[in-house]
N, CA and C atoms as a LAMMPS dump frame, in Angstrom:
ITEM: TIMESTEP
0
ITEM: NUMBER OF ATOMS
603
ITEM: BOX BOUNDS ff ff ff
-5.0000000000000000e+02 5.0000000000000000e+02
-5.0000000000000000e+02 5.0000000000000000e+02
-5.0000000000000000e+02 5.0000000000000000e+02
ITEM: ATOMS id mol type element x y z
1 1 1 N -137.302 -252.111 -316.103
2 1 2 C -135.868 -252.353 -315.945
3 1 3 C -135.601 -253.817 -315.588
4 2 1 N -134.502 -254.323 -316.115
5 2 2 C -134.123 -255.699 -315.82
6 2 3 C -134.868 -256.734 -316.626
7 3 1 N -135.644 -256.288 -317.613
8 3 2 C -136.393 -257.212 -318.463
9 3 3 C -136.133 -256.855 -319.923
10 4 1 N -135.911 -257.862 -320.745
11 4 2 C -135.716 -257.632 -322.181
12 4 3 C -136.586 -258.603 -322.958
13 5 1 N -137.034 -258.158 -324.106
14 5 2 C -137.854 -259.011 -324.957
15 5 3 C -137.418 -258.828 -326.397
16 6 1 N -137.338 -259.923 -327.126
17 6 2 C -136.977 -259.857 -328.533
18 6 3 C -138.082 -260.442 -329.393
19 7 1 N -138.114 -260.014 -330.624
20 7 2 C -139.101 -260.537 -331.57
21 7 3 C -138.371 -261.367 -332.615
22 8 1 N -138.83 -262.57 -332.826
23 8 2 C -138.255 -263.438 -333.846
24 8 3 C -139.182 -263.423 -335.057
25 9 1 N -138.648 -263.009 -336.175
26 9 2 C -139.454 -262.892 -337.39
27 9 3 C -139.083 -264.001 -338.371
28 10 1 N -140.038 -264.825 -338.707
29 10 2 C -139.872 -265.884 -339.705
30 10 3 C -141.006 -265.727 -340.713
31 11 1 N -140.687 -265.784 -342.003
32 11 2 C -141.743 -265.73 -343.019
33 11 3 C -141.715 -267.003 -343.857
34 12 1 N -142.874 -267.36 -344.365
35 12 2 C -142.957 -268.536 -345.235
36 12 3 C -142.155 -268.314 -346.508
37 13 1 N -142.212 -267.09 -347.043
38 13 2 C -141.508 -266.793 -348.298
39 13 3 C -140.005 -266.998 -348.145
40 14 1 N -139.419 -266.42 -347.093
41 14 2 C -137.971 -266.557 -346.885
42 14 3 C -137.597 -268 -346.563
43 15 1 N -138.437 -268.678 -345.788
44 15 2 C -138.159 -270.077 -345.438
45 15 3 C -138.19 -270.965 -346.677
46 16 1 N -139.183 -270.742 -347.532
47 16 2 C -139.263 -271.527 -348.772
48 16 3 C -138.081 -271.223 -349.687
49 17 1 N -137.652 -269.964 -349.716
50 17 2 C -136.526 -269.589 -350.579
51 17 3 C -135.243 -270.3 -350.146
52 18 1 N -134.932 -270.268 -348.846
53 18 2 C -133.699 -270.923 -348.389
54 18 3 C -133.836 -272.439 -348.505
55 19 1 N -135.055 -272.944 -348.285
56 19 2 C -135.274 -274.379 -348.451
57 19 3 C -135.041 -274.822 -349.885
58 20 1 N -135.57 -274.046 -350.827
59 20 2 C -135.381 -274.377 -352.24
60 20 3 C -133.899 -274.332 -352.607
61 21 1 N -133.196 -273.335 -352.068
62 21 2 C -131.755 -273.246 -352.339
63 21 3 C -131.04 -274.495 -351.818
64 22 1 N -131.425 -274.967 -350.637
65 22 2 C -130.792 -276.164 -350.063
66 22 3 C -130.993 -277.378 -350.963
67 23 1 N -132.193 -277.559 -351.487
68 23 2 C -132.46 -278.708 -352.356
69 23 3 C -131.761 -278.57 -353.704
70 24 1 N -131.74 -277.358 -354.243
71 24 2 C -131.024 -277.134 -355.506
72 24 3 C -129.528 -277.393 -355.323
73 25 1 N -128.991 -276.969 -354.177
74 25 2 C -127.574 -277.208 -353.881
75 25 3 C -127.296 -278.703 -353.757
76 26 1 N -128.209 -279.426 -353.129
77 26 2 C -128.049 -280.881 -353.006
78 26 3 C -127.956 -281.529 -354.387
79 27 1 N -128.806 -281.097 -355.299
80 27 2 C -128.772 -281.639 -356.667
81 27 3 C -127.458 -281.279 -357.344
82 28 1 N -127.071 -280.008 -357.238
83 28 2 C -125.852 -279.523 -357.898
84 28 3 C -124.607 -280.248 -357.397
85 29 1 N -124.571 -280.537 -356.092
86 29 2 C -123.39 -281.168 -355.5
87 29 3 C -123.491 -282.691 -355.434
88 30 1 N -124.595 -283.246 -355.909
89 30 2 C -124.757 -284.697 -355.885
90 30 3 C -124.987 -285.254 -354.491
91 31 1 N -125.596 -284.468 -353.617
92 31 2 C -125.896 -284.923 -352.257
93 31 3 C -127.265 -285.59 -352.223
94 32 1 N -127.475 -286.447 -351.235
95 32 2 C -128.687 -287.263 -351.218
96 32 3 C -129.758 -286.792 -350.233
97 33 1 N -129.377 -285.919 -349.265
98 33 2 C -130.332 -285.608 -348.198
99 33 3 C -130.165 -284.178 -347.705
100 34 1 N -131.293 -283.562 -347.36
101 34 2 C -131.311 -282.251 -346.711
102 34 3 C -131.875 -282.438 -345.307
103 35 1 N -131.175 -281.906 -344.312
104 35 2 C -131.645 -281.958 -342.93
105 35 3 C -132.082 -280.561 -342.503
106 36 1 N -133.34 -280.427 -342.103
107 36 2 C -133.878 -279.152 -341.624
108 36 3 C -133.637 -279.09 -340.117
109 37 1 N -132.898 -278.078 -339.676
110 37 2 C -132.566 -277.951 -338.25
111 37 3 C -133.366 -276.794 -337.66
112 38 1 N -134 -277.034 -336.506
113 38 2 C -134.98 -276.088 -335.949
114 38 3 C -135.11 -276.288 -334.446
115 39 1 N -136.011 -275.511 -333.844
116 39 2 C -136.38 -275.675 -332.434
117 39 3 C -137.907 -275.59 -332.326
118 40 1 N -138.577 -276.269 -333.261
119 40 2 C -140.04 -276.181 -333.345
120 40 3 C -140.745 -276.832 -332.162
121 41 1 N -140.03 -277.636 -331.391
122 41 2 C -140.644 -278.224 -330.199
123 41 3 C -140.926 -277.16 -329.136
124 42 1 N -140.162 -276.069 -329.145
125 42 2 C -140.349 -274.975 -328.191
126 42 3 C -140.929 -273.743 -328.89
127 43 1 N -140.325 -273.359 -330.011
128 43 2 C -140.781 -272.182 -330.759
129 43 3 C -141.743 -272.652 -331.849
130 44 1 N -142.927 -273.022 -331.398
131 44 2 C -143.876 -273.717 -332.266
132 44 3 C -144.345 -272.869 -333.441
133 45 1 N -144.497 -271.574 -333.246
134 45 2 C -145 -270.725 -334.331
135 45 3 C -143.908 -270.368 -335.329
136 46 1 N -142.794 -269.821 -334.824
137 46 2 C -141.746 -269.35 -335.737
138 46 3 C -140.98 -270.512 -336.365
139 47 1 N -140.386 -271.341 -335.536
140 47 2 C -139.638 -272.476 -336.074
141 47 3 C -140.576 -273.498 -336.71
142 48 1 N -141.808 -273.553 -336.204
143 48 2 C -142.804 -274.427 -336.822
144 48 3 C -143.105 -274.001 -338.252
145 49 1 N -143.213 -272.676 -338.469
146 49 2 C -143.436 -272.17 -339.824
147 49 3 C -142.237 -272.472 -340.718
148 50 1 N -141.028 -272.277 -340.182
149 50 2 C -139.799 -272.573 -340.927
150 50 3 C -139.79 -274.038 -341.367
151 51 1 N -140.048 -274.931 -340.428
152 51 2 C -140.04 -276.371 -340.701
153 51 3 C -141.125 -276.754 -341.713
154 52 1 N -142.339 -276.283 -341.495
155 52 2 C -143.444 -276.633 -342.395
156 52 3 C -143.221 -276.087 -343.806
157 53 1 N -142.657 -274.874 -343.893
158 53 2 C -142.417 -274.257 -345.205
159 53 3 C -141.412 -275.066 -346.017
160 54 1 N -140.358 -275.541 -345.353
161 54 2 C -139.333 -276.297 -346.083
162 54 3 C -139.82 -277.71 -346.392
163 55 1 N -140.615 -278.281 -345.516
164 55 2 C -141.218 -279.583 -345.839
165 55 3 C -142.089 -279.474 -347.093
166 56 1 N -142.782 -278.351 -347.218
167 56 2 C -143.617 -278.115 -348.404
168 56 3 C -142.748 -278.079 -349.662
169 57 1 N -141.615 -277.386 -349.583
170 57 2 C -140.682 -277.31 -350.712
171 57 3 C -140.127 -278.693 -351.042
172 58 1 N -139.865 -279.499 -350.015
173 58 2 C -139.269 -280.827 -350.208
174 58 3 C -140.097 -281.698 -351.145
175 59 1 N -141.402 -281.467 -351.176
176 59 2 C -142.279 -282.263 -352.043
177 59 3 C -141.942 -282.08 -353.52
178 60 1 N -141.309 -280.955 -353.856
179 60 2 C -140.915 -280.704 -355.248
180 60 3 C -139.615 -281.412 -355.63
181 61 1 N -138.967 -282.065 -354.666
182 61 2 C -137.668 -282.705 -354.904
183 61 3 C -137.699 -284.155 -354.416
184 62 1 N -138.489 -285.006 -355.06
185 62 2 C -138.641 -286.384 -354.577
186 62 3 C -137.358 -287.208 -354.62
187 63 1 N -136.382 -286.796 -355.425
188 63 2 C -135.135 -287.567 -355.516
189 63 3 C -134.172 -287.26 -354.365
190 64 1 N -134.472 -286.227 -353.583
191 64 2 C -133.611 -285.844 -352.457
192 64 3 C -134.324 -286.189 -351.157
193 65 1 N -133.654 -286.932 -350.293
194 65 2 C -134.227 -287.265 -348.996
195 65 3 C -134.303 -286.037 -348.102
196 66 1 N -135.197 -286.068 -347.137
197 66 2 C -135.321 -284.951 -346.197
198 66 3 C -135.627 -285.495 -344.811
199 67 1 N -134.986 -284.916 -343.808
200 67 2 C -135.349 -285.194 -342.428
201 67 3 C -135.207 -283.897 -341.648
202 68 1 N -135.592 -283.928 -340.384
203 68 2 C -135.425 -282.728 -339.569
204 68 3 C -134.868 -283.111 -338.213
205 69 1 N -134.267 -282.124 -337.551
206 69 2 C -133.583 -282.388 -336.294
207 69 3 C -133.651 -281.143 -335.411
208 70 1 N -133.882 -281.358 -334.132
209 70 2 C -133.848 -280.262 -333.155
210 70 3 C -132.407 -279.758 -333.059
211 71 1 N -132.231 -278.452 -332.948
212 71 2 C -130.9 -277.86 -333.054
213 71 3 C -129.929 -278.361 -331.987
214 72 1 N -130.382 -278.55 -330.74
215 72 2 C -129.446 -279.011 -329.712
216 72 3 C -128.98 -280.435 -329.985
217 73 1 N -129.876 -281.281 -330.468
218 73 2 C -129.475 -282.63 -330.864
219 73 3 C -128.514 -282.577 -332.049
220 74 1 N -128.764 -281.653 -332.978
221 74 2 C -127.887 -281.526 -334.148
222 74 3 C -126.463 -281.178 -333.725
223 75 1 N -126.328 -280.301 -332.709
224 75 2 C -124.99 -279.968 -332.21
225 75 3 C -124.25 -281.21 -331.748
226 76 1 N -124.935 -282.072 -330.998
227 76 2 C -124.311 -283.315 -330.533
228 76 3 C -124.025 -284.254 -331.703
229 77 1 N -124.979 -284.384 -332.624
230 77 2 C -124.805 -285.288 -333.758
231 77 3 C -123.661 -284.846 -334.671
232 78 1 N -123.463 -283.53 -334.811
233 78 2 C -122.341 -283.041 -335.619
234 78 3 C -121.007 -283.504 -335.057
235 79 1 N -120.928 -283.573 -333.735
236 79 2 C -119.684 -283.992 -333.09
237 79 3 C -119.526 -285.509 -333.108
238 80 1 N -120.623 -286.243 -332.879
239 80 2 C -120.511 -287.701 -332.742
240 80 3 C -120.673 -288.468 -334.055
241 81 1 N -121.517 -287.965 -334.968
242 81 2 C -121.756 -288.665 -336.241
243 81 3 C -121.89 -287.672 -337.395
244 82 1 N -120.854 -286.903 -337.678
245 82 2 C -120.969 -285.867 -338.719
246 82 3 C -121.233 -286.426 -340.11
247 83 1 N -120.857 -287.683 -340.341
248 83 2 C -121.007 -288.276 -341.673
249 83 3 C -122.467 -288.461 -342.078
250 84 1 N -123.395 -288.339 -341.147
251 84 2 C -124.812 -288.527 -341.487
252 84 3 C -125.403 -287.334 -342.236
253 85 1 N -124.684 -286.203 -342.249
254 85 2 C -125.233 -284.989 -342.854
255 85 3 C -124.707 -284.779 -344.27
256 86 1 N -125.599 -284.386 -345.165
257 86 2 C -125.222 -283.962 -346.515
258 86 3 C -125.354 -282.447 -346.626
259 87 1 N -126.567 -281.951 -346.445
260 87 2 C -126.865 -280.518 -346.482
261 87 3 C -127.705 -280.202 -345.246
262 88 1 N -127.304 -279.193 -344.489
263 88 2 C -128.102 -278.712 -343.362
264 88 3 C -128.693 -277.369 -343.758
265 89 1 N -129.998 -277.214 -343.57
266 89 2 C -130.638 -275.911 -343.785
267 89 3 C -131.25 -275.481 -342.454
268 90 1 N -130.929 -274.26 -342.041
269 90 2 C -131.384 -273.794 -340.74
270 90 3 C -131.463 -272.279 -340.723
271 91 1 N -131.915 -271.745 -339.615
272 91 2 C -132.004 -270.296 -339.445
273 91 3 C -130.622 -269.726 -339.117
274 92 1 N -130.495 -268.406 -339.238
275 92 2 C -129.201 -267.75 -339.078
276 92 3 C -128.55 -268.02 -337.722
277 93 1 N -129.275 -267.845 -336.638
278 93 2 C -128.699 -268.021 -335.3
279 93 3 C -128.164 -269.434 -335.111
280 94 1 N -128.97 -270.429 -335.463
281 94 2 C -128.536 -271.818 -335.318
282 94 3 C -127.372 -272.119 -336.258
283 95 1 N -127.43 -271.574 -337.456
284 95 2 C -126.361 -271.795 -338.428
285 95 3 C -125.031 -271.235 -337.964
286 96 1 N -125.057 -270.066 -337.313
287 96 2 C -123.821 -269.491 -336.774
288 96 3 C -123.169 -270.439 -335.771
289 97 1 N -123.978 -271.004 -334.902
290 97 2 C -123.457 -271.906 -333.867
291 97 3 C -122.969 -273.218 -334.485
292 98 1 N -123.803 -273.818 -335.324
293 98 2 C -123.449 -275.114 -335.915
294 98 3 C -122.243 -275.017 -336.839
295 99 1 N -122.109 -273.902 -337.562
296 99 2 C -120.961 -273.777 -338.469
297 99 3 C -119.654 -273.653 -337.691
298 100 1 N -119.684 -273.017 -336.522
299 100 2 C -118.47 -272.965 -335.707
300 100 3 C -118.137 -274.333 -335.11
301 101 1 N -119.154 -275.117 -334.771
302 101 2 C -118.9 -276.497 -334.33
303 101 3 C -118.23 -277.269 -335.465
304 102 1 N -118.769 -277.119 -336.666
305 102 2 C -118.181 -277.783 -337.834
306 102 3 C -116.753 -277.347 -338.072
307 103 1 N -116.492 -276.04 -337.924
308 103 2 C -115.128 -275.533 -338.105
309 103 3 C -114.184 -276.151 -337.085
310 104 1 N -114.65 -276.287 -335.854
311 104 2 C -113.819 -276.907 -334.821
312 104 3 C -113.486 -278.352 -335.143
313 105 1 N -114.421 -279.049 -335.758
314 105 2 C -114.202 -280.455 -336.104
315 105 3 C -113.173 -280.642 -337.206
316 106 1 N -113.035 -279.66 -338.092
317 106 2 C -112.124 -279.831 -339.228
318 106 3 C -110.788 -279.122 -339.056
319 107 1 N -110.566 -278.487 -337.905
320 107 2 C -109.261 -277.877 -337.672
321 107 3 C -109.286 -276.414 -337.297
322 108 1 N -110.454 -275.802 -337.225
323 108 2 C -110.546 -274.417 -336.783
324 108 3 C -111.005 -273.463 -337.866
325 109 1 N -111.151 -272.2 -337.47
326 109 2 C -111.662 -271.185 -338.386
327 109 3 C -110.709 -270.893 -339.538
328 110 1 N -109.446 -271.257 -339.391
329 110 2 C -108.466 -271.005 -340.452
330 110 3 C -108.744 -271.766 -341.74
331 111 1 N -109.599 -272.775 -341.669
332 111 2 C -109.917 -273.522 -342.893
333 111 3 C -111.414 -273.539 -343.191
334 112 1 N -112.167 -272.655 -342.517
335 112 2 C -113.617 -272.614 -342.718
336 112 3 C -113.993 -271.494 -343.683
337 113 1 N -114.571 -271.879 -344.809
338 113 2 C -114.991 -270.886 -345.805
339 113 3 C -116.436 -270.481 -345.561
340 114 1 N -116.809 -269.333 -346.113
341 114 2 C -118.17 -268.85 -345.928
342 114 3 C -118.742 -268.285 -347.211
343 115 1 N -120.067 -268.337 -347.313
344 115 2 C -120.76 -267.772 -348.475
345 115 3 C -122.072 -267.16 -348.016
346 116 1 N -122.36 -265.971 -348.513
347 116 2 C -123.643 -265.305 -348.287
348 116 3 C -124.303 -265.178 -349.655
349 117 1 N -125.324 -265.986 -349.888
350 117 2 C -125.909 -266.077 -351.227
351 117 3 C -127.335 -265.543 -351.21
352 118 1 N -127.571 -264.515 -352.016
353 118 2 C -128.903 -263.943 -352.155
354 118 3 C -129.467 -264.256 -353.526
355 119 1 N -130.606 -263.653 -353.829
356 119 2 C -131.252 -263.933 -355.113
357 119 3 C -130.487 -263.34 -356.283
358 120 1 N -129.88 -262.164 -356.082
359 120 2 C -129.207 -261.517 -357.199
360 120 3 C -127.723 -261.327 -357.018
361 121 1 N -127.198 -261.7 -355.876
362 121 2 C -125.773 -261.487 -355.607
363 121 3 C -125.278 -262.501 -354.588
364 122 1 N -123.971 -262.674 -354.558
365 122 2 C -123.358 -263.584 -353.587
366 122 3 C -122.017 -263.016 -353.148
367 123 1 N -121.695 -263.196 -351.879
368 123 2 C -120.417 -262.749 -351.323
369 123 3 C -119.749 -263.961 -350.683
370 124 1 N -118.474 -264.134 -350.958
371 124 2 C -117.72 -265.276 -350.439
372 124 3 C -116.572 -264.743 -349.593
373 125 1 N -116.395 -265.309 -348.398
374 125 2 C -115.389 -264.786 -347.483
375 125 3 C -114.923 -265.875 -346.521
376 126 1 N -113.751 -265.639 -345.954
377 126 2 C -113.281 -266.519 -344.887
378 126 3 C -114.125 -266.243 -343.646
379 127 1 N -114.502 -267.278 -342.925
380 127 2 C -115.35 -267.125 -341.746
381 127 3 C -114.659 -266.318 -340.654
382 128 1 N -113.341 -266.439 -340.556
383 128 2 C -112.625 -265.867 -339.414
384 128 3 C -112.502 -264.352 -339.421
385 129 1 N -112.802 -263.679 -340.506
386 129 2 C -112.663 -262.223 -340.54
387 129 3 C -111.265 -261.805 -340.957
388 130 1 N -110.902 -260.562 -340.649
389 130 2 C -109.683 -259.979 -341.225
390 130 3 C -108.395 -260.228 -340.434
391 131 1 N -108.456 -260.508 -339.146
392 131 2 C -107.27 -260.771 -338.304
393 131 3 C -106.178 -259.716 -338.483
394 132 1 N -106.474 -258.435 -338.198
395 132 2 C -105.484 -257.369 -338.41
396 132 3 C -104.23 -257.511 -337.552
397 133 1 N -104.314 -258.254 -336.45
398 133 2 C -103.153 -258.41 -335.565
399 133 3 C -102.023 -259.211 -336.204
400 134 1 N -102.321 -259.983 -337.248
401 134 2 C -101.242 -260.756 -337.89
402 134 3 C -101.019 -260.335 -339.345
403 135 1 N -101.593 -259.2 -339.722
404 135 2 C -101.428 -258.703 -341.092
405 135 3 C -99.954 -258.483 -341.418
406 136 1 N -99.522 -259.001 -342.561
407 136 2 C -98.155 -258.789 -343.031
408 136 3 C -97.09 -259.588 -342.309
409 137 1 N -97.486 -260.514 -341.443
410 137 2 C -96.508 -261.286 -340.659
411 137 3 C -96.291 -262.696 -341.202
412 138 1 N -96.915 -263.044 -342.318
413 138 2 C -96.759 -264.362 -342.93
414 138 3 C -97.19 -265.488 -341.983
415 139 1 N -98.234 -265.218 -341.181
416 139 2 C -98.702 -266.202 -340.205
417 139 3 C -100.065 -266.8 -340.545
418 140 1 N -100.853 -266.091 -341.327
419 140 2 C -102.24 -266.515 -341.569
420 140 3 C -102.309 -267.78 -342.419
421 141 1 N -103.251 -268.623 -342.072
422 141 2 C -103.562 -269.789 -342.893
423 141 3 C -104.523 -269.311 -343.986
424 142 1 N -104.123 -269.356 -345.257
425 142 2 C -104.987 -268.844 -346.327
426 142 3 C -106.058 -269.821 -346.802
427 143 1 N -106.139 -270.989 -346.179
428 143 2 C -107.052 -272.026 -346.661
429 143 3 C -108.501 -271.55 -346.712
430 144 1 N -108.963 -270.866 -345.656
431 144 2 C -110.36 -270.417 -345.624
432 144 3 C -110.669 -269.493 -346.795
433 145 1 N -109.751 -268.588 -347.082
434 145 2 C -109.963 -267.663 -348.199
435 145 3 C -109.909 -268.402 -349.539
436 146 1 N -108.967 -269.334 -349.665
437 146 2 C -108.871 -270.118 -350.899
438 146 3 C -110.132 -270.95 -351.126
439 147 1 N -110.634 -271.577 -350.064
440 147 2 C -111.847 -272.392 -350.203
441 147 3 C -113.08 -271.529 -350.472
442 148 1 N -113.084 -270.302 -349.94
443 148 2 C -114.17 -269.373 -350.266
444 148 3 C -114.134 -269.036 -351.749
445 149 1 N -112.931 -268.904 -352.287
446 149 2 C -112.781 -268.654 -353.727
447 149 3 C -113.268 -269.847 -354.545
448 150 1 N -113.01 -271.046 -354.037
449 150 2 C -113.509 -272.257 -354.701
450 150 3 C -115.04 -272.258 -354.716
451 151 1 N -115.64 -271.876 -353.586
452 151 2 C -117.105 -271.792 -353.531
453 151 3 C -117.629 -270.779 -354.541
454 152 1 N -116.907 -269.672 -354.696
455 152 2 C -117.297 -268.663 -355.683
456 152 3 C -117.239 -269.239 -357.099
457 153 1 N -116.168 -269.97 -357.39
458 153 2 C -116.049 -270.587 -358.715
459 153 3 C -117.179 -271.584 -358.96
460 154 1 N -117.49 -272.387 -357.942
461 154 2 C -118.606 -273.335 -358.066
462 154 3 C -119.907 -272.593 -358.345
463 155 1 N -120.132 -271.512 -357.611
464 155 2 C -121.346 -270.709 -357.772
465 155 3 C -121.451 -270.149 -359.187
466 156 1 N -120.312 -269.783 -359.76
467 156 2 C -120.277 -269.206 -361.104
468 156 3 C -120.341 -270.267 -362.201
469 157 1 N -120.362 -271.54 -361.794
470 157 2 C -120.43 -272.61 -362.777
471 157 3 C -119.075 -273.081 -363.266
472 158 1 N -118.006 -272.566 -362.664
473 158 2 C -116.639 -272.966 -363.041
474 158 3 C -116.228 -274.176 -362.202
475 159 1 N -116.977 -275.259 -362.351
476 159 2 C -116.809 -276.42 -361.474
477 159 3 C -115.45 -277.091 -361.638
478 160 1 N -114.95 -277.161 -362.856
479 160 2 C -113.655 -277.818 -363.082
480 160 3 C -112.527 -277.035 -362.415
481 161 1 N -112.54 -275.719 -362.57
482 161 2 C -111.509 -274.888 -361.939
483 161 3 C -111.59 -274.999 -360.424
484 162 1 N -112.819 -274.933 -359.892
485 162 2 C -112.999 -275.059 -358.452
486 162 3 C -112.504 -276.393 -357.934
487 163 1 N -112.804 -277.45 -358.669
488 163 2 C -112.384 -278.791 -358.27
489 163 3 C -110.864 -278.928 -358.266
490 164 1 N -110.207 -278.352 -359.26
491 164 2 C -108.738 -278.42 -359.329
492 164 3 C -108.101 -277.741 -358.117
493 165 1 N -108.612 -276.567 -357.771
494 165 2 C -108.048 -275.843 -356.627
495 165 3 C -108.349 -276.588 -355.33
496 166 1 N -109.575 -277.088 -355.19
497 166 2 C -109.944 -277.837 -353.988
498 166 3 C -109.046 -279.062 -353.822
499 167 1 N -108.802 -279.777 -354.906
500 167 2 C -107.936 -280.958 -354.847
501 167 3 C -106.501 -280.585 -354.497
502 168 1 N -106.035 -279.45 -355.007
503 168 2 C -104.674 -278.997 -354.688
504 168 3 C -104.559 -278.635 -353.212
505 169 1 N -105.588 -278.003 -352.668
506 169 2 C -105.594 -277.671 -351.239
507 169 3 C -105.601 -278.951 -350.41
508 170 1 N -106.447 -279.907 -350.795
509 170 2 C -106.523 -281.183 -350.062
510 170 3 C -105.192 -281.916 -350.085
511 171 1 N -104.543 -281.935 -351.247
512 171 2 C -103.241 -282.603 -351.36
513 171 3 C -102.201 -281.91 -350.49
514 172 1 N -102.259 -280.595 -350.432
515 172 2 C -101.311 -279.842 -349.61
516 172 3 C -101.53 -280.137 -348.132
517 173 1 N -102.778 -280.113 -347.695
518 173 2 C -103.085 -280.36 -346.283
519 173 3 C -102.827 -281.809 -345.876
520 174 1 N -102.879 -282.731 -346.835
521 174 2 C -102.644 -284.148 -346.531
522 174 3 C -101.2 -284.412 -346.129
523 175 1 N -100.301 -283.524 -346.53
524 175 2 C -98.882 -283.666 -346.189
525 175 3 C -98.587 -282.866 -344.919
526 176 1 N -98.269 -283.534 -343.8
527 176 2 C -98.002 -282.814 -342.552
528 176 3 C -96.884 -281.773 -342.673
529 177 1 N -95.988 -281.974 -343.625
530 177 2 C -94.872 -281.038 -343.808
531 177 3 C -95.305 -279.741 -344.492
532 178 1 N -96.49 -279.73 -345.08
533 178 2 C -96.903 -278.53 -345.813
534 178 3 C -98.13 -277.868 -345.189
535 179 1 N -98.2 -277.913 -343.868
536 179 2 C -99.302 -277.261 -343.151
537 179 3 C -98.821 -275.98 -342.472
538 180 1 N -99.772 -275.107 -342.214
539 180 2 C -99.458 -273.867 -341.498
540 180 3 C -99.388 -274.139 -339.996
541 181 1 N -98.912 -273.145 -339.254
542 181 2 C -98.667 -273.326 -337.818
543 181 3 C -99.929 -273.689 -337.032
544 182 1 N -101.067 -273.114 -337.406
545 182 2 C -102.307 -273.398 -336.673
546 182 3 C -102.75 -274.849 -336.817
547 183 1 N -102.208 -275.544 -337.826
548 183 2 C -102.538 -276.958 -338.043
549 183 3 C -101.378 -277.875 -337.671
550 184 1 N -100.432 -277.342 -336.906
551 184 2 C -99.312 -278.147 -336.435
552 184 3 C -98.119 -278.186 -337.356
553 185 1 N -98.15 -277.394 -338.426
554 185 2 C -97.027 -277.356 -339.362
555 185 3 C -96.099 -276.189 -339.098
556 186 1 N -95.247 -275.895 -340.073
557 186 2 C -94.258 -274.829 -339.907
558 186 3 C -94.335 -273.766 -340.998
559 187 1 N -95.203 -273.952 -341.975
560 187 2 C -95.231 -273.035 -343.11
561 187 3 C -95.963 -271.739 -342.794
562 188 1 N -95.493 -270.677 -343.44
563 188 2 C -96.187 -269.4 -343.376
564 188 3 C -97.194 -269.305 -344.511
565 189 1 N -97.848 -268.166 -344.584
566 189 2 C -98.873 -267.94 -345.606
567 189 3 C -98.322 -268.145 -347.012
568 190 1 N -97.2 -267.503 -347.294
569 190 2 C -96.615 -267.559 -348.641
570 190 3 C -96.179 -268.978 -348.997
571 191 1 N -95.503 -269.639 -348.069
572 191 2 C -94.989 -270.983 -348.346
573 191 3 C -96.133 -271.982 -348.569
574 192 1 N -97.194 -271.835 -347.775
575 192 2 C -98.353 -272.714 -347.955
576 192 3 C -98.992 -272.477 -349.321
577 193 1 N -99.141 -271.207 -349.68
578 193 2 C -99.731 -270.871 -350.98
579 193 3 C -98.882 -271.425 -352.118
580 194 1 N -97.558 -271.314 -351.979
581 194 2 C -96.661 -271.872 -352.996
582 194 3 C -96.851 -273.384 -353.125
583 195 1 N -97.064 -274.055 -351.981
584 195 2 C -97.274 -275.511 -352.006
585 195 3 C -98.581 -275.858 -352.722
586 196 1 N -99.621 -275.068 -352.491
587 196 2 C -100.893 -275.291 -353.191
588 196 3 C -100.701 -275.117 -354.692
589 197 1 N -99.969 -274.075 -355.074
590 197 2 C -99.716 -273.817 -356.501
591 197 3 C -98.952 -274.981 -357.131
592 198 1 N -97.972 -275.51 -356.413
593 198 2 C -97.228 -276.667 -356.937
594 198 3 C -98.158 -277.856 -357.153
595 199 1 N -99.097 -278.052 -356.235
596 199 2 C -100.037 -279.17 -356.359
597 199 3 C -101.094 -278.939 -357.43
598 200 1 N -101.191 -277.723 -357.923
599 200 2 C -102.103 -277.428 -359.033
600 200 3 C -101.534 -277.888 -360.358
601 201 1 N -100.205 -277.995 -360.438
602 201 2 C -99.541 -278.282 -361.72
603 201 3 C -99.544 -279.765 -362.036
């Protein structure tokens, strides 16, 4: 009683798979560097295997730079120098924490998109979940869902369509008069969506 123990499972196969995806994504998006985020200084076996496995994969992608960073330092670096990162590849627990830090830096969960990509399927969703307390009240910021749809289009190879929608969202958010309440504006869900549609034309 009063004691708990957990098992952390890391495999070379899964680590290499996510590492390869990170490098392929860097190529697809025209990014120059992949940063491997870990805690191998403390979790030498599990995180050490994760780090070593992805370093091995990196050798197959000489045109893409690679570095690694301890997760706690990465949290600070995301806040102080976010521009240094192109692609971050990390384990699920660290990714959950770092992605929420990133969401906070760009305006909150209302504009944070998410993707769960496997070998044979992919699911795209807003990070914030369903928010049933504001359903039907014209209060939700639809940006996260729209950007998740853009990620889906990119994944499907519809890069031009995805780019058009992304640019329309950016143009809408650039105008302080066309932001939702969570971003300091006055628009509701419908009005914001209408503004994005206007910027698509």
